[in-house]
C-alpha positions in Angstrom: 110.1 101.2 57.8 113.2 100.2 59.7 114.9 103.5 59.9 111.6 105.3 60.7 111.0 102.9 63.6 114.6 103.5 64.7 114.0 107.2 64.6 110.9 106.9 66.7 112.9 104.9 69.3 115.5 107.5 69.5 112.9 110.3 69.9 111.2 108.3 72.7 114.6 107.8 74.3 115.4 111.5 74.1 112.2 112.4 75.7 113.4 110.5 78.7 116.1 113.0 79.3 115.4 114.5 82.7 112.7 112.0 83.5 114.7 110.5 86.3 114.7 111.6 89.9 116.8 114.8 90.2 119.8 115.1 92.5 119.3 116.7 95.9 123.0 117.6 96.2 123.7 121.2 97.0 125.3 122.9 93.9 127.4 125.1 96.2 129.1 122.1 97.9 132.8 121.2 97.5 131.9 118.6 94.9 133.4 119.6 91.5 130.1 118.9 89.5 126.6 118.2 90.5 124.7 115.7 88.3 121.0 115.9 87.5 120.5 119.1 89.4 117.2 121.0 89.4 117.3 124.5 90.8 114.7 126.2 93.1 112.7 127.3 90.0 112.4 123.7 88.8 114.8 124.3 85.9 117.4 121.7 85.0 121.0 123.0 85.2 124.4 121.6 84.4 125.3 118.1 83.4 122.7 115.3 83.4 123.3 111.6 82.9 121.4 108.4 83.1 122.4 104.7 83.0 120.9 101.5 81.9 120.1 98.9 84.6 123.3 97.1 83.6 125.3 100.2 84.4 126.0 101.2 80.8 125.7 104.9 80.2 122.4 105.7 78.5 122.9 109.4 77.8 124.7 112.6 78.9 123.6 116.1 78.2 124.1 119.7 79.5 121.3 122.1 80.4 121.1 125.8 81.0 117.8 127.0 82.4 116.0 123.8 81.2 117.3 124.1 77.6 119.8 121.7 76.1 123.1 123.3 75.2 126.3 122.0 73.7 126.6 118.3 73.0 124.1 115.6 73.9 124.9 112.0 73.3 122.7 108.9 73.6 124.0 105.3 73.6 122.6 101.9 72.7 122.7 99.3 75.5 125.7 97.7 73.9 127.6 100.9 74.5 127.7 102.1 70.9 126.7 105.6 70.0 123.0 106.0 69.2 122.7 109.8 68.7 124.9 112.9 68.9 123.3 116.3 68.8 125.2 119.6 69.2 122.9 122.4 70.3 123.3 126.1 69.8 122.5 128.0 72.9 121.0 131.0 71.2 118.7 129.2 68.7 118.0 126.1 70.8 118.5 124.0 67.7 120.9 121.2 67.3 122.5 119.3 64.4 121.8 115.6 65.0 123.3 112.4 63.7 121.7 109.0 64.5 123.5 105.6 64.4 122.3 102.0 64.5 123.6 99.4 67.0 126.6 98.6 64.8 127.7 102.2 64.8 126.5 103.0 61.2 125.0 106.4 60.4 121.2 106.1 59.7 120.0 109.6 59.7 121.0 113.3 60.1 119.1 116.5 60.5 118.1 119.4 62.7 116.4 119.2 66.1 114.6 122.0 67.9 114.6 120.8 71.4 113.5 117.1 70.9 111.6 117.7 67.7 112.8 117.2 64.2 112.9 120.3 62.1 113.6 121.0 58.4 115.2 118.5 56.1 116.3 115.1 57.3 118.4 112.6 55.3 118.3 108.8 55.8 120.9 106.2 54.9 121.1 102.4 54.5 123.7 100.2 56.2 126.1 100.8 53.4 126.0 104.6 53.8 123.9 105.2 50.7 121.3 107.9 50.9 117.8 106.3 50.6 115.5 109.2 51.5 115.0 112.8 52.3 112.1 114.2 54.3 111.0 117.6 55.7 109.5 118.2 59.1 107.9 121.0 61.1 107.8 120.5 64.8 108.4 116.8 64.5 105.6 116.3 61.9 106.3 115.4 58.3 105.5 118.4 56.1 106.6 119.2 52.5 108.4 117.1 49.9 109.7 113.6 50.6 112.1 111.8 48.3 113.4 108.2 48.1 116.3 107.1 46.0 117.6 104.1 44.0 121.1 102.7 44.7 122.3 104.7 41.7 121.2 107.9 43.3 118.3 108.5 41.0 115.0 109.6 42.5 112.6 106.6 43.0 109.7 108.5 44.4 108.5 112.0 45.2 105.6 112.7 47.5 104.0 115.6 49.3 102.9 115.9 52.9 100.8 118.4 54.8 101.0 118.3 58.6 101.7 114.6 58.8 99.3 113.4 56.1 100.1 112.7 52.5 98.5 115.4 50.3 98.9 116.1 46.6 100.7 114.3 43.8 103.1 111.4 44.4 105.2 110.2 41.5 107.1 106.9 41.4 109.8 106.6 38.8 111.5 103.8 36.8 115.2 103.4 37.6 116.0 105.1 34.3 114.0 108.1 35.2 110.6 107.9 33.5 107.3 108.0 35.4 106.0 104.6 36.6 103.0 105.7 38.6 101.4 109.1 39.3 98.8 109.3 42.0 96.9 111.9 44.0 96.3 112.0 47.8 94.0 114.1 49.8 94.2 114.3 53.6 96.1 111.0 53.7 94.1 108.8 51.4 94.1 108.3 47.6 91.7 110.7 46.0 91.8 111.8 42.3 93.6 110.6 39.2 95.8 107.5 39.3 97.9 106.6 36.3 100.3 103.7 35.6 102.8 104.1 32.7 104.7 101.7 30.5 108.5 102.4 30.4 108.0 103.8 26.9 105.9 106.7 28.5 102.5 105.6 27.3 99.7 105.0 29.7 99.1 101.4 30.9 96.2 102.1 33.4 94.2 105.1 34.2 91.4 105.6 36.7 90.1 107.7 39.6 90.2 107.2 43.3 87.5 108.6 45.6 88.2 108.7 49.3 90.5 105.7 49.1 88.4 103.6 46.7 88.7 103.0 43.0 85.6 104.6 41.5 84.1 104.8 38.1 85.6 103.6 34.8 89.2 102.4 34.8 91.0 102.1 31.4 93.6 99.5 30.5 95.9 100.2 27.5 98.3 98.0 25.5 101.9 99.0 25.1 101.1 100.8 21.8 98.8 103.1 23.6 95.4 101.8 22.5 92.6 100.9 24.9 92.5 97.2 25.6 89.5 97.2 27.9 87.9 99.1 30.7 86.4 98.2 34.1 83.9 100.1 36.2 84.4 100.2 39.9 82.0 101.0 42.7 83.8 101.8 46.0 86.7 99.5 44.9 84.6 96.6 43.6 84.6 95.8 39.9 81.0 95.6 38.6 81.4 94.4 35.0 84.1 91.8 35.2 81.9 89.2 33.5 82.4 90.9 30.2 86.1 89.9 30.0 87.6 87.5 27.5 90.3 85.1 28.7 93.2 87.4 28.0 91.5 90.4 29.7 90.7 88.2 32.7 94.4 87.3 33.0 95.5 90.9 32.9 92.8 91.9 35.3 93.8 89.2 37.8 97.4 90.4 37.6 96.4 94.0 38.2 94.2 93.1 41.2 97.1 91.1 42.7 99.6 93.9 42.3 97.5 97.0 42.9 98.0 97.0 46.6 101.7 96.8 46.2 101.8 99.4 43.5 100.0 102.0 45.6 102.1 101.4 48.7 104.8 104.2 48.6 106.5 103.1 51.9 107.9 100.0 50.1 110.0 102.4 48.0 111.8 103.9 51.0 112.7 100.4 52.3 114.0 99.0 49.0 113.1 100.9 45.8 115.4 98.7 43.6 113.9 95.4 44.9 110.4 96.9 44.7 110.7 97.7 41.0 112.3 94.3 40.3 109.5 92.5 42.1 111.8 91.1 44.8 
């Protein structure tokens, strides 16, 4: 996803803070301020700065005993602000805001050092909130939401130490469930249900370690079973029994099932996803 990739770039850039050669200037000299100073104990102290090869400022930050304090700012190569984080000296946590190369806010949340912590909120280029995620020590953990342009929830998933785990629900724009699926340790495992907009089941089956397994049931819009297919590790084994109409529906399902079970498409464009764009 674009903003996740952007966030990774920012984090990598932040990890470069202090990676340059430290100054050897004496902090007791007549110079008003010593940049990039490391004391005798190897701890960074005072103001640190770094520039791009073209001379544009890359970042500036302030350290006390190797910990970031006060404001840290990071810039894109075009000179626009990339990130601003204001650290609390006592807790070593900072409120961060991230910006794209056009200066538009893309994300905000809490850092502990250089690691994301707690709830993070993500925005599109128009300033609309598109997602909320939770982190523990820079790893996604807990509930994750994505939103339609109207502000309605488009999906809700659960994460455990960086892997999707538990139930994920994808919603229609008007609020009803579209898909309910179950993950275990990062792969689909357990019940998988697709619903019509009227709330009745359209498809129901089971995943086992990432593969469709056993009987899958297909229902018409009135709620009656239309046909069923048996899968063995994701491969249908009784497709030869279909009539022409069932074969057409099955082909449509096979073409769309990868898209249906890909939750990351929602965070990028939930409205377009549901409209098939």
